[in-house]
C-alpha positions as CSV (number, residue, x, y, z in Angstrom):
1,M,52.6,166.9,-92.7
2,T,51.8,164.7,-95.7
3,D,50.4,165.7,-99.1
4,F,46.7,165.2,-98.7
5,V,45.8,165.5,-102.4
6,E,48.5,162.9,-103.4
7,E,47.1,160.5,-100.8
8,L,43.6,160.8,-102.3
9,R,45.1,160.5,-105.8
10,W,47.0,157.2,-105.4
11,R,44.0,155.7,-103.5
12,G,41.8,156.5,-106.5
13,M,39.5,158.8,-104.6
14,L,40.1,162.2,-106.3
15,H,37.6,163.5,-108.9
16,D,37.8,167.3,-109.3
17,I,40.1,169.9,-107.7
18,M,40.1,173.6,-108.1
19,P,43.4,175.1,-109.4
20,N,46.0,175.9,-106.7
21,T,44.1,173.9,-104.0
22,Q,47.0,171.3,-103.6
23,E,49.6,174.1,-103.4
24,K,47.5,175.9,-100.7
25,L,47.1,172.8,-98.6
26,N,50.8,172.1,-98.7
27,E,51.6,175.5,-97.2
28,G,50.6,174.4,-93.8
29,M,47.7,173.4,-91.6
30,T,44.4,174.3,-93.3
31,S,40.8,174.1,-92.2
32,G,38.3,172.4,-94.5
33,Y,34.9,170.9,-94.2
34,I,32.4,168.3,-95.6
35,G,28.7,168.5,-95.1
36,F,26.5,165.6,-94.0
37,D,22.7,165.6,-94.2
38,P,20.9,164.6,-91.0
39,T,18.2,162.6,-92.8
40,A,18.6,159.7,-90.3
41,D,20.2,159.2,-86.9
42,S,22.9,157.0,-88.4
43,L,25.3,157.3,-91.3
44,H,25.5,154.4,-93.8
45,V,28.4,153.0,-95.9
46,G,27.5,155.5,-98.7
47,H,28.9,158.2,-96.3
48,L,32.2,156.4,-95.8
49,M,34.0,158.0,-98.8
50,Q,33.5,161.4,-97.2
51,I,34.4,160.1,-93.7
52,M,37.6,158.6,-95.2
53,T,38.3,162.0,-96.9
54,L,38.1,163.7,-93.5
55,I,40.3,161.1,-91.9
56,H,43.0,161.6,-94.5
57,F,42.6,165.4,-94.2
58,Q,43.2,165.2,-90.4
59,T,46.0,162.6,-90.8
60,A,47.8,164.9,-93.2
61,G,47.9,167.6,-90.5
62,H,44.8,169.6,-91.4
63,K,41.8,170.6,-89.3
64,P,38.5,168.9,-90.4
65,Y,35.1,170.4,-89.8
66,A,32.1,168.1,-90.1
67,L,29.0,170.2,-91.0
68,V,25.8,168.5,-90.1
69,G,22.9,170.3,-91.9
70,G,20.4,171.1,-89.2
71,A,19.0,173.8,-91.4
72,T,19.6,172.3,-94.9
73,G,18.2,169.0,-93.6
74,M,14.9,170.8,-93.3
75,V,15.2,171.9,-97.0
76,G,16.6,169.1,-99.1
77,D,19.4,169.0,-101.7
78,P,18.3,168.3,-105.3
79,S,21.8,167.1,-106.4
80,G,21.6,163.6,-107.8
81,K,18.0,163.1,-106.9
82,S,14.9,162.9,-109.0
83,D,12.3,163.7,-106.3
84,E,12.0,166.2,-103.6
85,R,13.1,165.0,-100.2
86,N,10.7,164.8,-97.2
87,L,11.4,167.7,-94.9
88,L,12.3,167.1,-91.2
89,D,11.1,169.0,-88.2
90,E,13.6,170.5,-85.7
91,A,13.3,167.7,-83.1
92,A,14.0,165.0,-85.6
93,V,17.0,166.9,-86.9
94,Q,18.4,167.3,-83.4
95,H,18.0,163.6,-82.7
96,N,19.8,162.7,-85.9
97,L,22.6,165.2,-85.2
98,N,23.3,163.5,-81.9
99,G,23.6,160.1,-83.6
100,I,25.9,161.3,-86.3
101,K,28.2,163.1,-83.9
102,K,28.6,159.9,-81.9
103,Q,29.5,157.9,-85.1
104,L,31.9,160.5,-86.4
105,S,33.7,160.4,-83.1
106,K,34.8,156.8,-83.9
107,F,36.7,157.9,-87.0
108,L,37.9,161.5,-86.2
109,Q,39.9,162.9,-83.3
110,F,37.7,165.6,-81.8
111,D,39.7,166.4,-78.6
112,D,43.0,167.5,-80.1
113,A,43.6,171.2,-79.4
114,G,45.7,171.6,-82.7
115,N,44.0,170.0,-85.6
116,G,41.1,168.3,-83.7
117,A,37.9,167.8,-85.6
118,V,35.0,170.2,-85.0
119,M,31.4,169.5,-85.6
120,V,29.1,172.4,-86.6
121,N,25.4,172.7,-87.3
122,N,24.3,175.2,-89.9
123,G,21.0,175.5,-88.0
124,D,23.0,177.6,-85.5
125,W,23.6,180.5,-88.0
126,F,20.4,180.1,-90.0
127,K,17.9,180.1,-87.2
128,G,18.0,183.8,-86.7
129,F,18.6,184.7,-90.4
130,A,15.4,186.4,-91.7
131,F,14.3,185.7,-95.2
132,L,14.5,189.3,-96.4
133,D,18.0,189.6,-94.9
134,F,19.1,186.5,-96.6
135,I,17.9,187.4,-100.1
136,R,19.4,190.9,-99.6
137,E,22.8,189.8,-98.2
138,V,23.3,186.6,-100.1
139,G,20.8,186.3,-103.0
140,K,21.9,189.5,-104.7
141,H,25.4,188.2,-105.3
142,I,24.5,185.1,-107.3
143,T,22.5,185.4,-110.5
144,V,19.6,183.2,-111.6
145,N,21.5,182.5,-114.8
146,Y,24.4,181.2,-112.7
147,M,22.2,178.9,-110.7
148,M,20.2,177.6,-113.7
149,A,23.5,176.6,-115.4
150,K,24.1,173.9,-112.7
151,D,23.6,170.3,-114.0
152,S,21.6,169.3,-110.9
153,V,19.2,172.1,-111.6
154,K,18.9,171.5,-115.3
155,K,18.2,167.8,-114.9
156,R,15.4,168.5,-112.5
157,L,13.9,171.3,-114.6
158,E,13.9,169.0,-117.7
159,G,12.2,166.1,-115.7
160,D,8.5,165.5,-115.1
161,T,8.3,166.7,-111.5
162,G,10.1,170.1,-111.9
163,M,11.8,171.8,-108.9
164,S,10.3,173.7,-106.0
165,F,11.7,177.1,-105.0
166,T,12.8,175.5,-101.8
167,E,15.1,173.1,-103.6
168,F,16.2,175.8,-106.1
169,S,17.4,177.9,-103.2
170,Y,19.5,175.1,-101.8
171,Q,22.7,176.0,-103.5
172,L,22.5,179.5,-102.1
173,V,22.0,178.1,-98.6
174,Q,25.0,175.7,-99.0
175,G,27.0,178.5,-100.6
176,Y,26.3,180.6,-97.5
177,D,27.5,177.7,-95.3
178,F,30.9,177.9,-97.0
179,Y,31.0,181.6,-96.7
180,Y,30.1,181.5,-93.0
181,L,32.8,178.8,-92.2
182,W,35.3,180.7,-94.3
183,K,34.5,184.0,-92.5
184,H,34.2,182.7,-88.9
185,H,36.3,179.5,-88.9
186,N,38.9,180.1,-91.6
187,C,37.7,177.1,-93.6
188,I,39.2,177.7,-97.0
189,V,38.4,174.4,-98.7
190,Q,35.1,172.5,-99.0
191,M,35.1,168.8,-100.0
192,G,32.4,166.5,-101.0
193,G,31.2,163.9,-103.6
194,S,31.5,164.8,-107.3
195,D,27.7,165.5,-107.4
196,Q,28.4,168.4,-105.0
197,W,30.8,170.2,-107.3
198,G,28.2,172.8,-108.4
199,N,27.1,173.6,-104.9
200,I,30.7,173.9,-103.6
201,V,31.7,176.2,-106.5
202,T,28.7,178.4,-105.7
203,G,30.2,178.8,-102.2
204,T,33.6,179.8,-103.6
205,E,31.9,182.3,-105.9
206,L,29.9,183.8,-103.1
207,I,33.1,184.3,-101.0
208,R,34.7,186.0,-104.0
209,R,31.8,188.3,-104.9
210,K,30.7,189.1,-101.3
211,D,34.1,189.6,-99.6
212,Q,36.6,189.4,-102.5
213,G,38.0,186.3,-100.7
214,T,39.6,183.1,-102.1
215,A,38.4,179.6,-101.3
216,F,39.0,176.2,-102.8
217,A,37.1,173.1,-103.8
218,L,37.9,169.4,-104.0
219,T,35.6,166.4,-104.8
220,T,35.9,162.7,-104.6
221,K,34.5,160.0,-107.0
222,L,31.1,158.5,-106.5
223,I,31.3,154.8,-105.9
224,K,29.6,152.5,-108.3
225,K,29.6,148.7,-108.1
226,S,31.0,146.8,-111.0
227,D,27.7,144.9,-111.5
228,G,25.7,148.1,-111.9
229,T,23.9,147.9,-108.6
230,K,24.0,150.8,-106.1
231,F,26.9,150.9,-103.7
232,G,25.8,150.5,-100.1
233,K,22.5,148.9,-100.9
234,T,21.5,145.2,-100.3
235,E,18.3,143.3,-100.6
236,G,17.6,144.4,-97.0
237,G,18.2,148.1,-97.8
238,A,21.0,150.4,-96.7
239,V,24.0,149.1,-94.8
240,W,24.1,151.3,-91.7
241,L,27.0,152.2,-89.4
242,D,24.7,151.8,-86.4
243,P,25.0,148.2,-85.1
244,E,21.3,148.4,-84.1
245,K,20.3,149.0,-87.7
246,T,22.8,146.7,-89.4
247,S,24.5,144.1,-87.2
248,P,28.3,143.9,-87.3
249,Y,27.9,140.4,-88.8
250,K,25.9,141.8,-91.8
251,F,28.2,144.7,-92.0
252,Y,31.2,142.4,-92.2
253,Q,29.4,140.2,-94.8
254,F,28.7,143.2,-97.0
255,W,32.4,143.9,-97.4
256,L,33.4,140.2,-97.5
257,N,31.0,139.7,-100.5
258,A,32.7,142.4,-102.6
259,S,33.5,141.3,-106.1
260,D,37.2,140.9,-107.2
261,D,36.7,144.0,-109.4
262,D,35.3,146.1,-106.6
263,V,37.6,145.0,-103.8
264,K,40.7,146.2,-105.6
265,S,39.5,149.8,-105.5
266,W,37.6,149.5,-102.2
267,I,40.7,148.4,-100.2
268,R,42.5,151.6,-101.2
269,I,39.5,153.8,-100.5
270,F,38.1,152.3,-97.3
271,T,41.2,151.2,-95.4
272,L,44.1,153.2,-94.1
273,K,46.6,150.5,-95.2
274,P,49.7,151.9,-96.9
275,K,50.4,151.3,-100.5
276,E,53.1,148.7,-100.0
277,E,50.8,146.6,-97.8
278,I,47.9,146.8,-100.2
279,E,50.2,145.8,-103.1
280,A,51.5,142.8,-101.1
281,L,47.9,141.8,-100.4
282,E,47.0,142.1,-104.1
283,E,49.8,139.8,-105.0
284,E,48.7,137.3,-102.4
285,H,45.1,137.6,-103.7
286,N,46.0,137.2,-107.3
287,A,48.0,134.0,-106.6
288,A,44.9,132.4,-105.0
289,P,41.7,134.4,-105.7
290,H,39.5,131.7,-104.1
291,L,40.9,132.5,-100.7
292,R,39.5,136.1,-101.0
293,V,42.5,137.6,-99.2
294,L,41.6,141.2,-100.2
295,Q,37.9,140.8,-99.2
296,K,38.9,139.4,-95.8
297,A,41.5,142.2,-95.2
298,L,39.0,144.9,-96.2
299,A,36.1,143.4,-94.2
300,A,38.2,143.0,-91.0
301,D,39.7,146.5,-91.2
302,I,36.5,148.4,-91.7
303,T,34.5,146.4,-89.2
304,I,37.1,147.1,-86.5
305,R,37.2,150.8,-87.2
306,T,33.4,151.1,-87.5
307,H,32.5,148.8,-84.6
308,S,35.3,147.2,-82.5
309,E,37.7,144.2,-82.3
310,D,35.0,142.4,-80.3
311,A,32.4,143.0,-83.1
312,L,34.8,141.6,-85.7
313,E,35.3,138.5,-83.5
314,T,31.6,138.0,-83.2
315,A,31.2,138.4,-87.0
316,L,33.9,135.9,-87.6
317,K,32.4,133.4,-85.2
318,T,29.0,133.9,-86.7
319,S,30.4,133.2,-90.2
320,E,32.3,130.1,-88.9
321,F,29.1,128.9,-87.1
322,L,26.9,129.3,-90.2
323,F,29.3,128.2,-92.8
324,G,31.8,126.0,-90.9
325,N,31.9,124.0,-87.7
326,G,31.9,126.8,-85.1
327,S,30.5,126.4,-81.6
328,A,27.1,127.8,-80.6
329,D,28.7,129.2,-77.4
330,F,29.3,132.6,-79.0
331,L,25.5,133.2,-79.1
332,T,25.5,133.3,-75.3
333,G,25.2,136.9,-74.2
334,L,24.0,138.3,-77.6
335,K,20.9,140.4,-77.5
336,R,17.7,138.8,-78.7
337,E,17.5,141.0,-81.7
338,Q,21.1,140.1,-82.7
339,V,20.3,136.4,-82.5
340,L,17.1,136.8,-84.6
341,E,19.1,138.9,-87.2
342,I,21.8,136.2,-87.5
343,F,19.1,133.7,-88.3
344,E,17.0,135.9,-90.4
345,G,15.5,133.8,-93.2
346,V,15.9,130.6,-91.2
347,P,12.5,128.9,-90.4
348,Q,11.4,129.9,-86.9
349,F,9.0,127.9,-84.6
350,S,7.4,129.0,-81.3
351,L,7.3,126.9,-78.2
352,A,5.9,127.8,-74.7
353,K,8.4,127.6,-72.0
354,T,6.0,125.5,-69.9
355,E,6.5,122.6,-72.4
356,L,10.1,122.3,-71.2
357,Q,9.6,122.5,-67.5
358,D,9.5,118.7,-67.0
359,G,11.7,117.9,-69.9
360,L,10.4,117.2,-73.5
361,D,11.7,114.2,-75.5
362,V,13.4,115.0,-78.8
363,L,10.7,113.3,-81.0
364,S,7.9,115.3,-79.4
365,L,10.0,118.5,-79.5
366,L,10.7,118.3,-83.2
367,A,7.6,116.6,-84.6
368,E,4.7,117.3,-82.3
369,K,5.2,120.5,-80.4
370,T,7.0,122.5,-83.1
371,N,6.2,120.5,-86.3
372,I,9.7,121.2,-87.7
373,F,9.5,117.7,-89.2
374,P,6.2,116.2,-90.3
375,S,6.2,113.0,-88.2
376,K,7.9,111.3,-85.3
377,G,8.8,108.5,-87.8
378,E,10.7,110.8,-90.1
379,T,12.4,112.5,-87.1
380,K,13.4,109.1,-85.8
381,K,15.0,108.1,-89.1
382,L,16.9,111.4,-89.3
383,I,18.3,111.0,-85.8
384,Q,19.3,107.3,-86.3
385,G,21.0,108.4,-89.5
386,G,23.1,111.0,-87.5
387,G,21.5,113.9,-89.3
388,I,20.1,116.0,-86.4
389,A,21.9,118.3,-84.1
390,I,20.5,120.7,-81.4
391,N,22.6,123.6,-80.3
392,R,25.4,122.1,-82.5
393,L,25.4,118.9,-80.5
394,K,24.5,115.8,-82.5
395,V,21.4,113.9,-81.2
396,S,22.1,110.2,-81.0
397,D,19.7,108.9,-78.3
398,L,16.0,108.9,-79.1
399,A,15.3,109.1,-75.3
400,T,17.1,112.5,-75.0
401,T,14.9,115.1,-73.3
402,Y,15.3,118.9,-73.4
403,S,14.5,121.3,-70.5
404,T,14.9,125.0,-70.0
405,D,18.5,124.3,-69.0
406,Y,19.3,123.7,-72.7
407,L,18.1,127.1,-73.9
408,I,20.5,129.5,-75.4
409,N,20.2,132.8,-73.5
410,G,17.1,131.3,-71.9
411,E,15.0,131.6,-75.1
412,F,16.4,129.7,-78.1
413,L,17.0,126.1,-79.3
414,L,18.9,125.8,-82.6
415,V,18.0,122.7,-84.6
416,Q,20.2,121.6,-87.5
417,K,19.5,119.0,-90.2
418,G,22.6,118.0,-92.1
419,K,25.2,120.7,-92.7
420,K,23.2,123.7,-94.0
421,N,19.5,123.4,-92.8
422,Y,18.8,125.4,-89.7
423,Y,15.6,125.8,-87.7
424,L,15.3,128.2,-84.8
425,I,12.9,127.4,-81.9
426,V,11.9,130.6,-80.0
427,V,10.8,129.7,-76.5
428,E,8.5,132.2,-74.7
């Protein structure tokens, strides 16, 4: 068994910790949990800090519980938010739960009889809990003064929109989650982001006041990018762990594009690499920053663990294809959506498959049927100058014709002018 708290500390993850928590964890295997909101059927990179916390917790010999808030997802947590969240119905919550369990299974060992991870849904213990029973059994133990003193509540009350009773009651609901898991699963520690400290401590207080029990709390730092933009967000929105929502190539690129300032902390937080290996990579990086050694190591590691070795291979081949001299062969077998996503932002042109049945000469293809180039004359000059390639093969003969046999996956032709200008012909 390793020291879980020290592992978080050297990696720069630890924010707050309740007194005696570290000592308690070092006594032996301990059960602890982190909550995830089922607001979507996929987690995103903003959840990875908490996923990594659970991985380290399990690796240290402890038993991790992942609580997915089937009940709280229908309420909404005010912590760190300026507006009330849209509430979900039961069917949407269940759909989201299934997606999240599938993703967490990639990171945590669920089938170990000893310290195997367990997923729980607070909807299971709240669905039969009548309102009057709840305020009698839970509400009476926590004063309004105590709840009002929380920063997350004060900020909302001082804002323009105020706070609904639904959201105000959230910390009681989350506090009861901790009490329930403490009582029925011997979960004595709750972990979460630093914005959850108030809710977590409410749980320890409820356990103390209701059953004179002892529980512990630990929070991790919230990630902020050095340029001030929000971590996990790009121009296209959130970076999801689901490959259908964010392709492995874009996922890989997100980490590869980390700044030198950010990557030095991210490689500690988001990989499982030991300290000695990270320090060696840092030395290598500092000797030649332009080679982006840390970014490549981080991007490869997290892409493999989130997706697979094959996904990383595709991401690398896509990068080499777009920014180097890679072959177009890797596109074969990719789904239509994956190909379109790779070439998102590239000009696209439609062509009827019937146009290719008898073969179409290159000048007609590029200047007449698709209008990629304004005239046959200009197209001819480009080809004679060696500036045009189709499917990465340079066009040198003006008499070259293209049929359906040339289509990538039976539906694409990729035209390239020079080194960096791409045009995608979608054949339907």
